Steps between C-alpha positions, in 0.01 A plus 500: 500500500733795443631332180148475355437866573833600338420284197154655460638853534764429234240343265267801547786741428593316183140494382465875563830612338615266226203444263477860384874506424463173304203634310669833407834338416392182321135537407191309597586133536362210697847401628844663497852352461739498798716750313204743467420455870866568586490823300174613666638432849824681413297803385333499842837500669521134614843334505488131419816425701350650813141378479475185295169406665334813352606380155386143573155606604468719194602214271246278672227760454566621143702232312374176353534155652790403264702797616406424865632150467808610303586739783449215747256697710317191627748458781453864614135564426341159457306366206413765237126442510497500881702824510265666248199403715674616815556841346130512397398425855733763645403780262136434419387233749437259215679170454540563126804624311487872413476612140756758386223756431397481866858565595498805272188625673646439852814694393300785336284544810806511722663762274182710505486494882873576532475792261182654635573843664311433824650156564786617721281731703241232565766261628661763719170605659419134574833467680618234250 
């Protein structure tokens, strides 16, 4: 149970942070290469040697199936299509893979909330 919660939290974090960096660094694409994903995660301060699972989830979310298989992620994350549907279910409660433009929107909305002036005050007053 705890493992599923941790996995969902990590996937949500990746969906909120990484797509805007990919978009600004590499342009509007439907998929990104593992090298581009590596660079985006490095820009966000992630260290591949310390958190390989963060990188693996990002590859599974933003790379194509050929890259997924080349990186041998099936052992870690399961079948590519199944993982894509699992992410859709976790983030949007739909058993469908998520289009990159939806990831861009999730990330943009997260950035807008994080940057809004009243965001911290609202959280503090709620005791969160």
